[in-house]
C-alpha positions in Angstrom: 90.8 136.3 57.1 89.4 133.2 55.8 88.4 131.6 52.6 85.1 131.7 52.8 85.2 135.8 53.7 87.2 136.0 50.8 84.8 134.0 48.5 82.0 135.9 49.4 84.0 139.4 49.0 84.8 137.9 45.2 81.2 137.0 44.8 79.9 140.3 46.0 82.4 142.1 43.7 81.0 139.7 40.4 77.6 140.3 40.9 77.8 143.6 42.3 75.0 142.5 44.7 74.9 141.0 48.4 71.6 139.0 47.2 72.8 137.3 44.4 76.4 136.8 46.1 74.1 134.4 49.1 72.6 132.6 45.9 75.8 131.3 44.6 77.7 130.7 47.4 74.3 129.2 48.9 74.3 131.3 51.8 72.1 133.3 53.6 72.2 137.1 53.2 72.9 137.7 56.5 76.1 135.4 56.6 77.0 137.2 53.6 76.7 140.6 55.4 78.7 139.2 58.2 81.6 137.6 56.1 82.2 141.3 54.9 82.0 143.2 58.2 84.6 140.8 59.8 86.7 140.9 56.9 87.0 144.8 56.9 87.0 144.5 60.4 90.2 142.3 60.2 91.9 144.6 57.9 90.7 147.6 59.4 89.2 149.2 56.1 86.1 149.7 54.1 86.3 146.9 51.2 82.4 147.5 49.9 80.7 151.1 49.1 77.4 150.3 49.9 75.8 154.1 49.4 72.5 154.8 47.3 71.7 150.8 46.6 74.7 150.9 44.5 77.1 147.7 45.1 81.2 149.0 44.5 84.7 148.1 45.3 86.2 150.6 47.1 90.3 151.8 46.5 91.3 149.5 48.8 88.8 146.4 47.8 90.4 146.9 44.5 93.8 146.4 45.9 92.3 143.4 47.6 90.3 142.2 44.7 93.8 140.8 42.8 95.0 139.1 46.5 91.6 137.4 47.1 91.9 135.5 43.3 95.5 134.6 43.7 94.7 133.4 47.4 91.5 131.4 46.2 93.0 130.1 42.9 95.7 128.9 45.3 93.3 126.8 47.6 92.1 125.0 44.5 95.3 124.5 42.7 96.3 122.8 46.4 92.9 121.0 46.6 93.1 119.6 43.1 96.8 118.3 43.6 95.3 116.8 46.7 92.5 115.3 44.8 94.8 113.7 42.4 97.4 112.2 45.4 94.0 110.8 46.9 92.3 109.8 43.4 89.2 111.9 43.7 89.1 115.4 42.2 86.5 117.4 42.7 85.2 121.5 41.9 82.8 123.4 39.7 82.6 124.3 36.1 80.7 127.2 35.4 79.9 127.5 31.5 77.1 130.2 30.1 76.1 128.8 26.5 73.9 130.3 24.1 70.8 127.7 22.8 72.2 125.5 19.9 75.4 124.3 22.1 73.2 124.5 24.8 71.1 121.6 23.9 73.5 119.9 21.0 76.6 120.2 21.5 77.9 120.8 25.8 76.0 117.7 26.8 78.4 115.7 25.3 81.2 117.6 26.3 80.3 117.4 29.6 79.5 113.5 29.4 83.3 113.2 28.0 84.7 114.6 30.6 82.7 113.3 33.5 84.3 110.0 32.7 88.0 111.4 33.3 86.4 113.6 36.5 83.2 112.0 37.7 82.9 114.2 40.9 83.0 117.2 39.4 79.9 119.3 39.1 78.7 121.9 36.6 76.1 124.5 36.2 75.3 125.8 32.9 73.2 129.0 32.1 71.1 130.2 28.8 71.9 133.5 27.3 71.9 134.8 24.0 75.8 134.8 22.3 76.3 138.4 23.1 75.0 137.8 26.8 77.7 134.7 26.9 80.7 137.0 26.4 79.0 139.6 28.6 79.2 136.9 31.3 82.9 135.7 31.0 84.2 139.3 30.5 82.3 140.2 33.9 84.0 136.9 35.2 80.1 135.4 36.1 81.8 132.3 34.5 85.0 131.3 32.3 83.6 129.5 29.8 81.0 130.0 27.3 79.6 128.2 23.7 78.3 130.7 20.9 76.7 130.8 17.7 78.2 134.1 16.6 81.8 135.1 17.3 81.4 138.5 18.7 84.3 140.8 18.8 86.5 141.2 21.5 89.8 141.5 22.3 89.8 139.8 25.8 88.3 136.6 24.3 89.4 133.5 22.6 87.2 131.6 20.6 88.4 128.1 19.1 85.6 127.2 16.2 84.2 123.6 17.5 81.2 122.5 15.5 79.7 123.8 11.7 76.2 124.4 10.8 73.9 126.0 8.7 70.7 127.7 8.9 67.8 126.0 7.1 64.1 126.9 6.4 61.6 124.5 8.6 57.8 124.3 7.1 54.8 122.5 8.9 54.3 119.4 6.5 51.2 119.9 5.1 53.1 123.6 3.3 54.2 123.2 -0.5 56.7 125.7 -1.2 57.8 126.0 -4.5 61.4 124.6 -4.3 64.1 123.4 -6.6 66.7 120.4 -5.4 65.0 120.9 -1.6 65.7 124.7 -1.6 63.2 128.3 -1.6 64.0 131.4 -2.5 63.9 133.7 0.3 61.6 135.9 -1.6 59.1 133.1 -1.4 58.3 133.1 1.8 57.4 137.0 2.7 53.6 136.1 3.0 54.0 133.6 5.0 53.9 133.7 8.7 57.6 133.5 10.1 58.3 132.4 13.4 61.5 135.0 14.7 64.5 133.9 17.1 64.8 136.5 19.7 67.1 139.5 19.2 70.3 138.8 20.5 70.4 135.1 19.1 73.4 134.0 16.7 70.8 132.4 14.1 68.7 135.6 14.2 72.1 138.1 13.7 73.2 135.8 10.8 69.9 135.3 9.1 69.5 138.9 9.6 73.3 140.4 8.3 72.3 137.6 4.5 69.0 139.6 4.1 70.5 143.0 4.4 72.9 141.7 1.1 69.7 141.2 -0.3 68.6 144.4 0.7 65.7 143.2 2.4 64.7 143.6 6.4 62.3 141.5 8.7 60.1 144.5 7.1 59.4 142.7 4.3 58.2 139.6 5.9 55.4 138.6 8.2 56.8 137.9 11.0 54.3 136.9 13.8 56.5 136.1 16.6 60.3 136.0 18.4 60.5 133.3 20.4 63.6 132.4 22.6 63.3 128.8 22.7 64.0 126.4 19.5 61.8 123.6 20.7 58.7 126.2 21.2 59.4 127.1 17.6 59.7 123.9 16.6 55.8 122.8 17.9 55.0 126.1 16.5 55.6 125.0 13.2 54.5 121.6 13.4 50.9 123.5 14.1 50.9 125.0 11.3 51.5 128.3 12.8 53.9 129.1 10.5 57.4 128.4 8.5 60.6 129.5 10.8 64.5 130.0 10.4 66.7 127.3 12.1 69.9 125.2 12.9 70.0 122.2 11.1 71.2 120.6 14.4 68.3 121.2 16.1 65.7 119.5 13.5 67.9 116.3 12.9 64.9 113.9 14.5 62.1 115.9 13.1 63.8 115.8 9.8 64.6 111.4 9.9 61.0 111.2 11.1 59.0 113.6 8.5 57.6 116.0 11.2 58.8 118.8 9.9 59.5 120.2 5.9 62.7 121.1 5.8 64.2 123.6 2.6 67.8 125.4 1.8 67.4 128.6 1.1 68.5 130.4 -1.9 70.6 133.4 -2.3 71.8 133.5 1.6 74.8 132.3 2.8 74.1 130.9 6.3 76.2 128.4 7.1 78.4 129.3 10.4 80.6 128.0 13.2 79.5 127.4 16.9 82.4 128.5 18.8 84.2 127.6 22.4 85.2 130.8 23.9 87.3 131.5 27.5 89.2 134.6 28.8 92.8 134.8 27.1 94.7 136.3 29.6 92.7 135.0 33.1 94.5 132.6 34.9 92.0 129.5 35.6 92.2 126.8 38.5 93.8 123.9 37.4 90.4 121.6 37.1 89.0 124.8 34.9 92.5 124.7 32.8 92.1 121.0 32.4 88.4 121.6 31.0 89.3 123.9 28.4 92.3 121.3 27.5 89.6 118.9 27.1 87.3 120.7 25.1 90.4 121.9 22.5 91.2 118.5 22.3 88.0 116.9 22.2 87.7 118.8 18.3 91.1 117.9 17.1 89.9 114.2 17.9 
């Protein structure tokens, strides 16, 4: 039994896929298969069910899984301690993030953490807020940054920033406004570009509409877009208006590239959160990253 075999086993359990495990570990699928076959041969038991193209752990696999995690974490702790001794700490931090934190919060956090640990590498994966939490629960990432708090007893949330949603419009459209604010009912007939289902921005906007006895059916929705930059470009080209995070239009507001309005009657303030598993044992480097994020919030 060696660490590469255990890492392959853990990755297959995580993704329920030999091919995805191979991709994560930068190995070929035959190599992954060979690792598992040798591990099963050494232990004298079947660890993974492979019937009907469905991958799952056997009872023996379930027993091994927790021990395998402990052994890999012990390895990471040893490497971290030796790295401190040698003055060169290395490792990988896996992060899942929703759109706005990914673009405007996470880069600064990685930059500041890299000053302390310059040899650490990162993977940053994009998901909707709800999917970020699923990634953490499924142990595909230990850390997430989200624009909506998804209730789950296994997840710890830390408020890292405040935000609000605003209406953006092309510069050649003049909306009725009072002190920079418009009534949501005044845009019912204007083409509206919305974020996709699952985004924190969309969820907050729809909850506020519901409080005002409105739904998206009351509006002229022409598109559902995942990418924030695409939404801004569509609005700039005069295709409609949109509801977006204020954090995402700082430059456009500064240089007058878009018109920006607050929306009367809707409470569109929100928070961005740093999310991590409550009870999962983190490797030392991951624990350092968690501490760094929390400390940077309190500065």
